[in-house]
N, C-alpha and C positions, 0 to 999 in steps of 0.2 A: 802393848802393841807398838811396833815400830814401823813407820812408813818412811821410805826414801822418796823425796821429790827432786827430780832433775829438770831444771829449766833455766835457760840463759836470761830470762826476763825477771829481774828482781821483784817487780810488781806482782807477777804471777806466782813466784815463790811465796811471797808474803801472803797474797790473797788465798791461795790454796791452803797454806799452813794455818792461817787464821780461821778459815771456814771449816777446815777439818777439826780443829780444836773445838769450835763451837758446836759442830755436829756430833761430836763424840759423847756418848752417854756418861762416860767417866773420863773427863779430859785429863785428869791427873795420871791416867794409865797410858796415855798416848805420847809416844816419843816421836818427834819429827826430825829427820835428818835431811838436810838440803845440800844440793850441789848445783853450782852455777854452770857447769858444763859436763860433757861426757867423760873427759879424762879425770876430773875430780871425783865423779861418781864411781868410776871403776877403781880409782885409788882407795876410796872409802870402803868399797866392798872388799878389796884385797887386804886392807888393814884389818877389817873385821874378821875375815877368814884367818889371817895370820895370827891374830890375837885369840882365836877360838871363841869369839863372842857370838851371841845370837844374831842371826841374819834378819834383814827386814821382813816383815810379814807381807808387805806389798810394795811395789815400786811404781810411781807415776813418772812417766818419761816423756818429755817434750820431743816431738818428731823433728822440728826444724831448729837446729842449733848450729852455730859455727864450729868448725873443727870436726869433731866426731858427731855425726848426725844421730838421731834417735835410732835409726836402723843399725848403725855401726855399734852403738852401745848395747842395743838389744841383742845383737849377735854375740858380742863379747860376754854379756851376762848369761845367755843361754849356753855358752860354751863351758860355763862353770856348773858342773853337775849338781852341786849342792843347792843351786837355785832353780832346779827343775820344777819344783812345786810352788815356787814363789810367783804369785800373780804379778804380771807386768802389764800395766795399762798405758797405752800410747795416747798422748794428748796432741792433737793436731789442729792447726788453724784452718786447714782445708777439709772439705767434705769429699775429697777425691776417693772414688771407689778403688782406684789403682793403688793409692797410698795405703788404704786399709788392707787391701789384699796382700801387698808386700809385707806389711807389718805382721799380719796374722800368719802368713807363711813362715816368717822369721821367728815366730814363737811368742808373739804378743797374745795375751789372753783376751784383750779387748782394745778397740780403737775408738776413741771418743773425740768428737769435735769440741774444741775449747769453747765453753759457754761464753756468751757475750753479755751476760748480766750477772749481778751478784746473786740474785735469786736462783738463777740456773746453776751457778757454781755451787751454791749452798745445797741444792738438790743433788748435784753430782757428788759432793762430799759426803752427804748422808747416805747415798746409795753405795758409794765405795766402802764406807765404814761398815754398813750393814752386810755387804757381800763378803768383806774381808773377815769380819767377826764370825760370820756363819761358816766359813771354810777354814778358820784359823787352826793351826796345829800348835802343839807346845813349841816354845822357842827352840830353835835348833841352831847348832853351830856346824860349821864345815870342818871336818877333820883336816888338819894340816898334812900336807904330803910328806911322806917319809923319804929321806935321802938314801 
């Protein structure tokens, strides 16, 4: 299983990655791809598509990033039809109902307030893995566009 984590905070990238590995029943089967900003995440997705490689099984996307915001990246990801079935979970530091509504309308599968403790993050990681494993499809690649 491959998860893409997009967050401009290196501590959050490390923490989510570490706790996802710990929560995975078979950690050797979990591949984590990280991106420190939206542009890097979109470039990674485009590289994966161009190479015909399997796409991530789920994407964790920080809402508040400099440059491309989480909503910008979400819109760009959802514009790629081969990611239609890929769960995209927005992580936000705010509990704003308006923020959640905007993200859900833009195609997020869920909006989660970033937990404030390691135990809460660990529960979130375990829940995410359980839900992703339950809905996981065989690895899929996006067909390259023909000229």
